[in-house]
C-alpha positions in Angstrom: 35.8 133.5 58.5 37.2 131.9 55.4 38.5 135.1 53.7 41.1 136.8 55.9 41.3 140.1 54.0 40.6 143.4 55.6 36.9 143.7 54.6 35.5 142.2 57.9 37.8 144.4 59.9 36.6 147.5 58.0 33.0 146.6 58.9 34.1 146.2 62.6 35.7 149.6 62.5 32.5 151.2 61.0 30.2 149.6 63.5 32.4 150.5 66.5 32.5 154.1 65.3 28.7 154.2 64.7 27.4 152.0 67.6 30.3 151.6 70.0 30.5 147.8 69.4 30.7 145.1 66.7 30.3 141.4 66.6 32.1 139.1 64.1 31.5 135.4 63.9 34.3 133.0 62.7 37.1 135.3 63.7 38.8 132.0 64.5 38.0 128.7 62.7 36.9 125.6 64.5 40.4 124.1 64.1 42.0 127.3 65.4 39.7 127.4 68.4 40.6 123.8 69.2 44.3 124.4 69.0 44.2 127.5 71.2 42.0 125.6 73.7 44.8 123.0 73.9 47.3 125.8 74.8 44.9 127.3 77.3 44.3 124.0 79.1 48.0 123.2 79.1 48.6 126.5 80.9 45.8 125.8 83.3 47.0 122.3 84.1 50.4 123.8 84.7 49.0 126.1 87.4 49.8 129.3 85.4 46.4 131.0 85.9 45.7 133.5 88.6 42.5 134.9 90.1 41.6 138.1 88.4 40.8 141.4 90.2 39.4 144.8 89.6 41.2 148.1 89.4 44.8 148.8 88.8 47.9 149.8 90.9 47.0 150.7 94.4 43.3 150.3 93.6 43.7 146.6 92.6 41.4 144.2 94.6 40.2 140.7 94.3 36.4 140.6 94.8 34.8 137.3 93.9 31.3 138.6 94.2 32.1 141.2 91.4 34.6 139.3 89.3 35.1 135.5 89.3 37.4 134.7 86.4 40.9 133.4 86.2 43.5 134.8 83.8 46.9 134.1 82.3 48.6 137.0 80.5 50.0 136.3 77.0 53.6 137.5 76.2 53.7 137.8 72.4 57.3 136.8 72.1 56.6 133.6 74.0 53.3 132.7 72.5 52.9 129.3 70.8 51.9 129.1 67.1 48.2 128.7 67.7 48.1 131.8 69.8 50.3 133.7 67.4 47.6 133.2 64.8 45.2 135.0 67.0 47.7 137.8 67.9 48.5 138.4 64.2 44.8 138.7 63.4 44.2 141.2 66.2 47.2 143.2 64.9 45.6 143.4 61.5 42.3 144.5 63.0 44.1 147.2 65.0 45.7 148.6 61.9 42.3 148.7 60.1 40.7 150.5 63.1 43.5 153.1 63.0 43.1 153.6 59.3 39.3 153.9 59.4 38.7 155.6 62.8 42.0 157.5 63.3 42.3 156.1 66.9 46.1 156.3 67.2 46.3 152.8 68.6 49.9 151.7 69.2 49.7 148.3 71.0 47.5 145.7 72.5 47.5 143.4 75.5 45.6 140.1 76.0 45.2 137.1 78.2 43.6 133.7 78.4 40.4 133.8 80.5 38.1 131.2 82.1 35.1 131.6 84.3 34.3 128.6 86.4 30.7 127.6 86.8 29.1 129.9 89.3 31.2 133.0 88.5 30.4 136.3 86.8 31.7 139.8 86.2 29.4 142.6 87.4 28.6 145.6 85.3 31.7 147.8 84.6 33.7 149.8 82.1 37.1 148.4 80.9 38.9 151.8 81.0 40.5 152.3 84.4 39.8 155.5 86.4 43.6 155.9 87.0 44.7 155.6 83.4 42.8 156.0 80.1 45.1 154.1 77.7 42.6 151.3 77.0 40.6 152.4 73.9 39.2 149.3 72.4 38.2 146.0 74.1 38.0 142.7 72.4 37.0 139.2 73.4 37.1 136.0 71.3 35.2 133.0 72.6 36.5 129.4 72.8 33.3 127.6 73.9 32.9 124.8 71.4 29.8 123.2 72.9 28.0 126.3 74.3 24.2 126.0 74.3 21.5 128.3 75.8 21.4 127.7 79.5 25.2 127.5 79.9 25.2 131.2 80.8 28.2 133.5 80.6 26.7 135.8 77.9 28.3 139.2 77.4 25.6 141.8 78.2 26.0 145.3 76.7 24.0 148.2 78.2 23.1 150.5 75.3 21.8 154.0 76.1 18.6 155.2 74.3 17.8 158.7 73.3 15.0 158.9 76.0 17.4 158.3 78.8 16.6 154.6 79.2 18.9 151.8 78.1 18.6 148.5 76.3 20.4 145.3 77.4 21.9 143.3 74.5 23.2 139.8 75.3 25.9 138.2 73.1 26.2 134.4 73.2 29.9 133.3 73.8 30.0 131.0 70.8 33.4 129.5 69.7 35.2 131.7 67.2 33.0 134.8 67.8 34.7 138.1 68.4 33.1 141.0 70.3 34.9 144.4 69.8 33.8 147.6 71.6 34.9 150.9 73.0 36.5 150.5 76.4 35.6 154.0 77.5 31.8 154.1 76.9 30.4 150.6 76.6 29.3 149.4 80.0 28.9 145.6 80.1 28.9 142.5 82.3 29.4 138.8 82.0 26.3 137.0 83.1 26.6 134.1 85.6 28.3 131.1 84.0 26.7 127.7 84.6 29.5 125.9 82.8 33.2 126.8 82.5 33.5 129.6 80.0 36.7 130.2 77.9 37.9 133.2 76.0 40.8 135.3 74.8 40.3 138.8 76.2 42.3 142.0 75.5 42.5 145.7 74.9 44.0 148.0 72.2 46.0 150.8 73.7 46.9 154.3 72.6 50.3 153.8 74.3 52.9 151.1 74.0 52.2 148.3 76.5 55.4 148.8 78.5 54.6 152.6 78.8 51.0 152.5 80.0 52.1 153.6 83.5 52.7 157.1 82.1 
């Protein structure tokens, strides 16, 4: 995306309101992707990632057959400049979603993510059963050399009027952003045949430090 004005974010807001999801290519430039990948790999080499789980609080579990990724949460105040670029852009997008869709979003949380070859994330919703503060999910891909056959696509399950559903696969191309409703869009990450990198997060209707309320 060469023009960083609000127009692409307005289109995201409209599509999320109408369809429940939106896809935007070039949310990050090639240079920005490369710089963020350097940060991610530095964190990974430093042993800062942890195995991800499912559920929250007392319901949290690590189940490799359901979810196989590794994550490293991002603290905005500690984020390095390449990551700050991404966080700033997400903040701008959140403001536009509020203005267009009246969502009352107050904050967002995000983490670095990688799926090793042979891992996946089974079909699920992003909104927890125990708390409903996650309103909008977003994921931005960092896979600079992804080609068909590498796997790791994001699959949406879209309901049809006749009660059936349509599966829509989104290729995890570098710089591409997927944005969708956390409460209604069921999705999965297909089996990765090569390590898959992304920035993943959620826009919240409560401030991050108060989401336990």
